[in-house]
N, C-alpha and C positions, 0 to 999 in steps of 0.2 A: 768459724775460723779454725776449727780443730783439724781440718784436713790440709794444713800447711806442711809442705815437704821441704821447703828451703832450709838451708843450714841456719842454725841459731844465730851465727854471726851476721849473716845476710839480713835476717829478720830484724835484728837489733839495729843494724846500719840503716835500714829503710825507716824504721820507727824513729830513729834519731834524726834522719833527714826531715821527716815530717815535723818533728818537734822544733828543729832549727828554723823552719819556716812558719812557726807559730800554729801549726795544724790548720793553716788557712786554705780553704778551697780555692781561693784566688791564686794560690801559688802552685796549683796542680801541675802546670806545664814545667815549671822550674824543678819541682820535685821529681817528675818523671825523667827529665833530662839527667839530673844528678843520679837517680837510681839506675838508669840505663848505663851511665858512665861507670858506675861502681860494679855492676853485675854483667854488663854486656848486652842485656836484653831485658824485656819486661814480661816475665811469665805471668800467667793468670793468678797464681798465689800472691805474687808481689802486688798486683793490682788490687787484690782483695785487702791486703794489709793497708795499702795507701788509702783506699776508700774508707776503711774502718777508722783510721786515724784522723781523716779529714771530715768524717761524718757525712759522707756523700754516697750515693748509690754506686755500686761496682759498675753498673751500666754507663755511668758518666765517665769514669776512668777509662773503661774499655772503648767508649766512643772517641775519646781524645787520642788514645793510643792507636786506634785503627784509622783515624782520620788523617793524622800527620804522618807523612812517609818517612820522617827521620826516626820514628819510633819503631821498634820491632819486638815481636812476641816470640821470635825464634832465635836461637844462638847464631851468631855470625862467626865466620872463620877468623883465624888469627890475622889474616890479611883480607879485609873487606874491600872488594873491587866494585867501584861504581862507574859505569860508563855514561857519560853525558849524552843525552838524546835531545838536547835543545836544538833550535833551528840551525845555528851556525855549525855546531858539531855534526848534526845529522846530514846537512848538505855536503860536509867535507869528509863523510865516510865513517861516522861512528857506528853505524849498523854493521859494517864489515868488521870493525874491531870487536863488537859484541859477539858476532858469529865466531870469530877466532878464539875468543876467551871460552866460549861454550864448547868449541871443538877440542881445544887443548885440555881443558879442565874436566870435560865430560859431565857438565852440569848445566842446568837451565837457570834463567833469571829467578832469583828468590831462593836458590838452593846453596848448600855448602858442600864442599868436597867431603867424602867419607873420612878422610884423615883430619878434618877440621882446619886445614891450612887456609883455604880460600872460600869466600862466599861471593856471589855475583849478583849485582843489582844494577838498575838503571836509575838515573835521576834526570831532572828537567833542565837544569842549568847550573853550572859551577860558577859562572861569572867570569870566566877566562876565555871569552869568545875569540879573542885575538890569537889564542893558541890552539884553536879547534883543529881536529877533534881532540877532546880532552877525556882523560880517565883519571879518577882518584883511586889510589890504593892506600887505605888508611887515611892519613892526613896529607899525603904527598900527591901533588898534581903532576901528571905527565901530559905534555902537550905535543901537538903536531905529530901524532903517532900514525903509523901505518900498520897493517896486520902483521907484517914481517917482524915488527918490533916486539910483539907480545911475548913470544917464547923467551926472548932474552930477559925481559923484565921479570917474568915469572921465575926463571932460573936463578936470578939474583936474589929472589925472596925465599928460595928453598932453604 
């Protein structure tokens, strides 16, 4: 664990999270959620700290982080964009929305703009099928969108 490069405050926060959950391996997903909320993502160093505190293999932590799509090992933009690709959204044009985001932002799915403002991802279902097609930006849901709406939304977030 000598190759940890995270800030001391982050290391202490993560250790404290583990302690708050009794260093219980059964609390791994909850700890990962809280750690990601604090830091924005789950870098390898953070996973090693959690594994050490919970006395489990790093491979188990890594397996959970890479299995669930809501966890990320890379920093996200200030405004994370998630385009719903569920059936209702897809048949109502979410793929066209995704293409417009990619065109305007100049990034692909899974990437972050060089200025760190936006990151782009897809998800399977937001649970707002009646508003399809749906895009989430941060915690805000945008529904019934058309490609022409994308530029205006992004401009409002600048």
